[in-house]
VOGU-3710 file (C-alpha; in Angstrom, 3 decimals, decimal comma):
1> mkkllaalsa> -0,115/0,033/0,077  2,741/2,370/0,874  4,452/1,652/-2,394  1,087/2,432/-4,180  0,451/5,624/-2,366  4,084/6,925/-3,188  3,764/6,344/-6,612  0,625/8,236/-6,585  2,204/10,612/-5,094  4,983/11,150/-7,403
11> tvltlpfvsv> 2,581/11,276/-10,231  0,429/14,166/-8,795  3,803/15,893/-8,575  4,433/15,431/-12,132  1,856/15,791/-13,754  1,326/19,655/-13,241  4,262/19,876/-15,482  2,557/18,020/-18,445  -0,825/18,843/-20,038  -2,039/15,278/-20,147
21> fsagavnftm> -5,502/14,163/-22,189  -7,678/12,259/-20,471  -8,042/10,645/-23,760  -10,732/8,481/-24,983  -10,606/4,503/-25,252  -8,114/3,608/-27,694  -7,825/-0,262/-28,050  -3,804/-0,872/-28,698  -3,272/-4,474/-29,962  -1,070/-6,618/-27,738
31> ktkihsesam> 0,968/-9,033/-29,100  1,290/-11,563/-26,118  -1,638/-14,012/-25,779  -4,050/-13,640/-22,845  -5,869/-16,530/-21,835  -8,495/-14,528/-19,803  -11,927/-14,230/-22,175  -12,390/-10,648/-21,142  -9,546/-8,070/-19,978  -9,241/-4,454/-19,754
41> visldtdsvi> -6,065/-2,142/-18,966  -6,908/1,385/-17,611  -4,720/4,055/-16,424  -5,429/5,175/-13,427  -3,269/8,617/-14,074  -5,543/9,268/-17,192  -8,763/7,283/-16,504  -8,045/5,787/-20,096  -8,406/2,501/-21,598  -5,578/1,670/-23,383
51> heknadtkqm> -6,367/-1,983/-24,479  -9,925/-4,523/-23,860  -10,464/-7,750/-25,151  -14,501/-8,908/-25,135  -14,744/-5,883/-22,114  -18,874/-6,286/-22,856  -18,976/-9,721/-22,674  -21,239/-10,628/-19,593  -19,332/-12,798/-17,183  -19,941/-14,714/-13,965
61> pgplvnimta> -17,767/-12,660/-11,612  -17,553/-15,310/-8,632  -16,142/-13,547/-5,562  -15,604/-10,131/-7,343  -18,673/-9,338/-6,324  -17,068/-8,937/-3,147  -15,946/-5,473/-4,391  -19,479/-4,120/-4,323  -20,417/-5,607/-1,037  -17,597/-3,987/0,476
71> vvvlencnnl> -18,400/-0,293/-1,307  -22,205/-0,668/0,145  -20,737/-1,980/3,452  -18,241/1,389/3,435  -21,328/4,055/2,322  -23,812/2,368/4,734  -22,122/1,531/8,041  -21,654/4,572/10,549  -19,243/2,829/12,779  -16,875/0,492/11,121
81> naeitmdesr> -15,685/-0,484/14,937  -19,231/-1,848/15,704  -18,505/-5,731/16,957  -20,742/-8,338/15,584  -20,926/-11,918/17,114  -20,196/-14,489/14,361  -23,504/-17,093/14,290  -22,849/-19,871/11,697  -26,829/-19,726/10,838  -26,424/-16,828/9,036
91> ysdlyeteyp> -24,399/-18,888/6,284  -24,482/-22,679/6,968  -27,065/-22,654/3,988  -24,711/-22,029/1,697  -22,929/-25,479/2,210  -25,806/-26,741/0,189  -24,462/-26,053/-3,149  -23,763/-28,183/-6,197  -19,870/-26,499/-6,385  -18,668/-26,944/-2,768
101> ddlrftdikn> -15,101/-26,351/-4,488  -16,366/-22,740/-4,656  -16,885/-22,196/-1,076  -13,990/-20,146/0,470  -13,448/-20,228/4,288  -11,255/-18,333/6,514  -9,775/-18,691/10,485  -13,190/-17,895/11,455  -15,149/-19,647/14,226  -18,580/-19,531/15,541
111> gdvltvtdll> -19,009/-17,470/18,279  -16,256/-15,145/17,214  -16,416/-11,409/17,801  -15,270/-9,469/14,932  -15,672/-5,692/13,630  -17,284/-4,524/10,790  -13,593/-3,621/9,679  -12,294/-7,195/10,573  -15,151/-8,714/7,976  -14,323/-6,638/5,460
121> yammltssie> -10,748/-7,626/5,440  -11,517/-11,219/6,005  -14,105/-10,578/2,745  -11,419/-8,615/0,403  -8,297/-10,898/1,600  -9,795/-14,247/1,467  -13,065/-14,123/-0,347  -14,937/-15,898/3,234  -18,260/-16,446/2,712  -18,901/-16,098/6,603
131> asqtlasyig> -17,762/-12,508/6,411  -19,693/-11,511/3,201  -22,663/-13,085/4,234  -22,618/-11,664/8,197  -22,182/-8,077/6,608  -24,732/-8,435/4,321  -27,265/-9,476/6,787  -25,982/-6,902/9,287  -26,051/-4,082/7,170  -29,411/-5,398/5,465
141> ggsvqdfvam> -31,044/-5,026/8,646  -31,262/-8,696/9,122  -31,826/-9,557/5,139  -29,049/-10,650/2,954  -31,747/-9,943/-0,185  -32,136/-6,384/1,406  -28,872/-6,174/1,032  -28,304/-7,828/-2,323  -30,997/-4,786/-3,913  -28,774/-2,229/-2,396
151> mndkavelgl> -26,092/-3,607/-4,186  -27,898/-3,768/-7,739  -29,320/0,199/-6,878  -25,808/0,806/-6,360  -25,114/-0,622/-9,951  -27,991/1,737/-11,744  -26,426/4,622/-9,786  -22,873/3,781/-11,108  -24,277/2,760/-14,940  -22,986/-0,522/-14,591
161> ddthftnptg> -25,745/-1,613/-17,280  -24,561/-5,025/-17,799  -24,221/-5,856/-14,096  -26,437/-7,852/-12,036  -26,208/-8,939/-8,576  -27,891/-12,319/-6,876  -25,920/-12,858/-3,878  -22,824/-10,801/-1,560  -20,766/-13,712/-1,628  -20,143/-14,443/-5,270
171> mydtdqytta> -21,274/-17,663/-4,992  -22,539/-19,545/-8,562  -25,618/-18,299/-9,888  -26,515/-18,024/-13,618  -28,475/-14,772/-12,974  -25,683/-12,861/-11,482  -23,172/-11,544/-13,988  -20,913/-8,380/-14,857  -18,621/-7,653/-17,830  -14,966/-6,366/-17,688
181> rdmadltmya> -16,100/-3,212/-18,253  -18,339/-2,778/-15,309  -16,080/-4,294/-13,102  -13,431/-2,042/-14,123  -15,960/1,019/-13,475  -17,077/-0,174/-10,372  -13,029/-0,529/-9,580  -12,105/2,812/-10,048  -15,175/4,149/-8,218  -14,583/1,792/-5,337
191> lkvpnfskia> -10,785/2,842/-5,030  -12,219/6,688/-4,124  -14,574/5,096/-1,467  -12,554/5,613/2,340  -10,928/2,924/3,631  -11,208/0,746/0,566  -8,115/0,791/-0,934  -6,614/0,708/2,334  -8,724/-2,993/2,934  -8,157/-4,184/-0,230
201> stfeytptvp> -4,348/-3,733/-0,736  -3,160/-5,189/2,224  -1,681/-8,318/1,932  -1,689/-9,939/5,635  -4,352/-8,685/8,553  -4,998/-9,935/11,925  -8,241/-8,983/13,792  -8,513/-6,465/16,021  -10,305/-8,352/18,899  -8,823/-11,337/20,395
211> nperhevhse> -10,805/-14,359/20,849  -8,713/-16,641/23,031  -11,062/-19,527/23,447  -11,293/-20,417/19,946  -7,797/-18,300/18,685  -5,103/-18,993/21,557  -2,601/-17,159/19,814  -3,745/-13,947/18,566  -0,598/-12,871/17,229  -1,050/-15,900/14,621
221> wvwthsntmm> -4,427/-15,378/13,714  -3,500/-13,945/10,282  -5,307/-13,635/6,993  -3,409/-13,253/3,791  -4,782/-12,255/0,969  -5,433/-14,540/-2,345  -3,479/-12,358/-4,820  -0,263/-14,028/-4,535  1,406/-11,126/-6,568  1,797/-9,404/-3,819
231> dadpdnpyyy> 3,698/-12,332/-2,086  7,432/-11,504/-2,498  8,285/-14,715/-0,843  11,452/-15,672/-3,187  9,612/-19,295/-4,163  6,422/-17,640/-5,347  6,960/-17,646/-9,224  3,552/-15,229/-9,357  4,716/-12,430/-7,375  4,946/-9,012/-8,979
241> pgasgiktgn> 6,936/-6,055/-7,627  4,476/-3,038/-6,993  1,532/-5,016/-7,154  -1,622/-4,417/-4,898  -4,731/-5,792/-4,294  -7,741/-5,547/-5,055  -9,763/-9,127/-5,421  -9,437/-12,695/-7,102  -12,284/-14,903/-7,780  -12,375/-18,661/-8,842
251> leaagrsiva> -15,701/-20,478/-9,579  -15,324/-23,798/-10,978  -17,902/-23,041/-13,787  -16,493/-19,943/-14,374  -12,950/-19,940/-14,339  -10,405/-17,510/-12,428  -10,824/-13,949/-12,613  -8,726/-10,994/-11,075  -8,722/-6,734/-9,973  -5,591/-6,049/-9,365
261> taskdgsnyl> -3,210/-2,552/-9,788  0,610/-1,867/-10,016  2,758/0,821/-9,935  6,293/1,514/-11,260  8,280/4,569/-11,852  4,923/7,012/-11,128  2,650/5,256/-13,682  -0,523/3,260/-12,135  -2,466/0,741/-14,102  -5,655/-1,086/-13,268
271> ivamkspltd> -6,575/-4,550/-14,837  -9,081/-6,989/-15,216  -9,040/-10,333/-16,285  -12,118/-12,537/-16,113  -12,890/-16,372/-16,567  -9,383/-17,525/-17,546  -9,255/-21,733/-17,842  -8,935/-23,527/-13,934  -6,426/-26,239/-15,781  -4,399/-26,606/-18,922
281> sdgnntfyhl> -4,850/-28,548/-21,987  -3,239/-31,791/-19,673  -5,834/-31,458/-16,819  -3,302/-29,502/-14,700  -4,165/-26,540/-12,553  -3,127/-23,578/-13,865  -3,379/-19,656/-12,396  -3,483/-17,903/-15,772  -5,238/-15,266/-14,234  -2,063/-14,568/-12,642
291> edaadlfnwa> 0,079/-14,973/-15,600  -2,406/-12,384/-17,733  -2,377/-10,095/-15,411  1,533/-9,866/-15,282  1,952/-9,765/-18,964  -0,880/-6,590/-18,934  0,956/-4,961/-16,303  4,570/-5,565/-18,365  3,123/-4,484/-21,525  1,629/-1,689/-20,052
301> fthfsykvvl> 4,743/-0,269/-18,165  7,012/-1,285/-21,283  5,450/0,135/-23,929  3,680/3,062/-22,567  4,910/6,669/-22,039  3,756/9,845/-22,342  4,356/11,786/-25,711  3,521/15,499/-26,622  1,418/14,983/-29,734  0,509/18,764/-30,170
311> pdtaelgeip> 3,174/21,308/-29,033  1,828/24,432/-27,863  3,617/26,481/-30,523  2,302/24,681/-33,694  0,440/26,808/-35,925  -2,663/24,940/-36,856  -4,278/27,913/-39,092  -5,035/31,643/-39,596  -8,367/33,817/-39,190  -8,827/37,017/-41,361
321> vslaegndyv> -8,779/40,159/-39,841  -10,014/43,832/-40,757  -8,915/47,005/-39,825  -5,821/45,692/-38,683  -2,499/47,502/-38,712  0,133/45,605/-40,716  -1,102/41,779/-41,101  -4,793/41,104/-41,815  -5,006/37,919/-40,228  -3,885/36,000/-36,951
331> lvrpqkeisl> -2,293/32,875/-36,426  -3,796/30,511/-33,630  -2,033/27,414/-31,865  -3,059/25,338/-29,107  -3,645/26,751/-25,505  -1,239/24,145/-24,113  0,903/21,755/-24,735  -0,906/18,194/-25,148  0,792/14,921/-23,749  -0,981/11,593/-24,681
341> lwydetdisl> -0,083/8,111/-22,731  1,086/6,441/-25,837  1,848/3,424/-27,230  5,616/3,298/-28,457  4,862/1,228/-31,673  1,920/3,330/-32,932  3,224/6,311/-34,511  1,911/9,597/-33,288  1,717/11,290/-36,354  -1,369/9,138/-37,536
351> iskdnitwyk> -3,399/11,229/-35,060  -5,297/13,342/-36,792  -5,556/17,332/-35,941  -7,385/18,355/-39,219  -10,711/18,412/-37,410  -10,898/22,012/-36,552  -13,994/24,215/-35,377  -13,589/27,897/-35,407  -16,053/29,980/-33,400  -15,779/32,784/-36,097
361> tslqapvkkg> -14,829/32,652/-39,401  -13,501/36,715/-39,509  -12,396/38,517/-36,884  -12,426/42,637/-36,667  -9,052/44,215/-34,845  -8,118/44,526/-32,063  -7,250/40,713/-31,395  -5,825/40,036/-28,328  -2,887/37,516/-27,629  -4,139/34,522/-26,164
371> evlgqvtley> -7,677/35,122/-27,183  -9,957/31,812/-27,568  -10,930/31,500/-31,527  -11,554/27,753/-31,635  -11,001/24,737/-30,848  -9,262/21,574/-32,564  -10,454/17,968/-31,775  -7,727/15,014/-31,698  -8,635/11,553/-33,672  -7,291/8,317/-34,270
381> sgeelgtvdl> -8,155/5,987/-35,791  -12,128/7,212/-35,807  -11,877/7,343/-32,087  -12,156/10,896/-30,624  -9,155/11,690/-28,166  -10,535/15,203/-26,937  -10,639/18,442/-27,729  -7,982/21,689/-26,861  -8,911/25,552/-27,111  -6,672/27,426/-30,475
391> vavsdversv> -5,761/31,135/-29,219  -4,436/33,658/-31,085  -0,417/34,132/-31,396  -0,183/37,802/-31,176  -1,724/40,899/-30,527  -3,411/42,563/-33,814  -4,001/46,088/-32,875  -6,487/48,220/-34,956  -5,943/50,759/-37,465  -7,190/54,366/-36,436
401> tkynfyaakm> -7,466/55,122/-40,307  -8,840/51,793/-41,653  -11,370/52,423/-38,306  -12,282/55,932/-39,299  -13,428/54,817/-42,439  -14,993/51,937/-41,923  -16,949/53,870/-38,940  -18,338/56,210/-41,862  -19,017/53,554/-44,101  -21,126/51,972/-41,312
411> fvqsnwfrna> -22,677/55,329/-40,262  -24,138/55,362/-43,645  -25,137/52,027/-44,295  -26,486/51,359/-40,775  -30,589/52,544/-39,922  -29,524/55,503/-37,874  -28,466/57,397/-40,561  -31,647/56,011/-43,028  -34,080/56,896/-40,384  -32,465/59,966/-40,043
421> iiisvilcai> -32,725/60,643/-44,061  -36,302/59,721/-43,484  -37,077/61,848/-40,927  -35,175/65,093/-42,555  -37,018/64,440/-45,888  -40,311/64,637/-43,791  -39,716/67,116/-41,714  -38,344/69,069/-44,720  -41,188/68,260/-46,155  -43,327/69,539/-43,556
431> yivvciysyi> -41,419/73,032/-43,853  -42,218/73,112/-47,510  -45,781/72,903/-47,030  -46,313/75,292/-44,174  -43,817/77,751/-45,793  -46,411/77,550/-49,215  -49,400/77,884/-46,906  -47,803/80,811/-44,761  -47,508/82,233/-48,271  -50,411/81,996/-49,200
441> vfksrskplk> -52,278/83,145/-45,961  -49,894/86,042/-46,293  -50,928/87,303/-50,083  -54,405/86,748/-49,186  -54,113/89,181/-46,390  -52,525/92,152/-48,176  -55,094/92,915/-51,015  -57,644/95,298/-50,482  -60,537/94,215/-49,282  -63,700/94,557/-51,582
451> pmyavpkvdk> -67,153/95,125/-49,655  -69,267/92,402/-49,453  -72,266/94,665/-49,578  -72,154/98,124/-51,611  -74,510/100,720/-50,757  -76,769/101,447/-53,915  -76,153/104,837/-55,706  -79,102/107,299/-54,879  -80,009/109,990/-57,269  -80,541/113,454/-55,261
461> pkkkkkk> -84,473/114,468/-55,605  -84,980/116,511/-57,922  -86,553/120,224/-56,513  -89,904/121,063/-57,592  -90,593/124,057/-59,469  -92,702/126,859/-58,140  -95,456/127,505/-59,820
//
């Protein structure tokens, strides 16, 4: 565990100096034969899949289900130090199985008092059915089926669409299934759950509560992880330096499976290998799941490293700029240098950088250096690796003369100018009409007024002659 944490710390210290894409899945081809029917290799540093084999084929998980069992317990138990008295009646019904070789026991006796944490270690290290069934009953309020419902609810929450649980132990059941992809997603989630990584990556564990009546020498009461890749014994042919946890699973009807992590030189990988044969062609017991895990780790550590696939100095195009002082265009480059975890036998020049989206097809000065103008999408073999913003390489200043001409031209073409002309014409027309009217009125008033009613001319009466 300390090695894993040290490697992760080294990675965290290194990554700020490298802009690393969390690339989409690219299934690089392995030359080494993998016996497991399904497999996946994921970089924990970039959360990217670098290899998969039948990743969406449904498989019976066996004790790998204990990963979900542990997640549900850890997220629903308020006191991991709570003590539980072991009662064989909780799990004795499991003895009646058509596959008795699938039963996994550890050194737990009826009546032993163990904490929830103790039982989590027993389950994750040894696949103990006593531990998993007891934990399910405890968290499920006495009902294992209620606990299984919680497992399935969590699977739905995590988007594990090809996963269904029927028991917390991993015992044979044709209706209990998952895929390598779902198991990888579940494990990556579980590694973020408090205490899970510590428990799943411990090689040896001694219960915290002494039970001297049944375990006279408490220090000798030790549970060992079933992933022997963690065992540094010189006689162990499967030891793999840097390997850690997570879970192994064997079923007579479904072969051997393993979920494990490994760290080396600051790189961290997760592998899932499911349904490797129990025996070879001669009928001898084999541990192909451990061999596959080692081969997958070796392939990843040997052939993958961070490659600069897009330097931040790369000029990927230009955009025309109007009203510019000097050059009437601006060059664009990636906002940051992009590195990818890449397979050394695949030429990085095969990564396409032609899928560019411009936010504007033309610009108007001024343009500031570093201004985001578009984005480029990196693609390989039809798979999208990710996108990065494109920014202006330099400032483009505005030409005062060009801008003034432009402003005048735009004013003449503007609605304001057009409306002003219309209003001016209307006002002029009104003014002319008013002037004409005023002139007519003025002229009419300056002429002499002809009387409307004339006084008739009356002749003076003639004087009568005197007689």
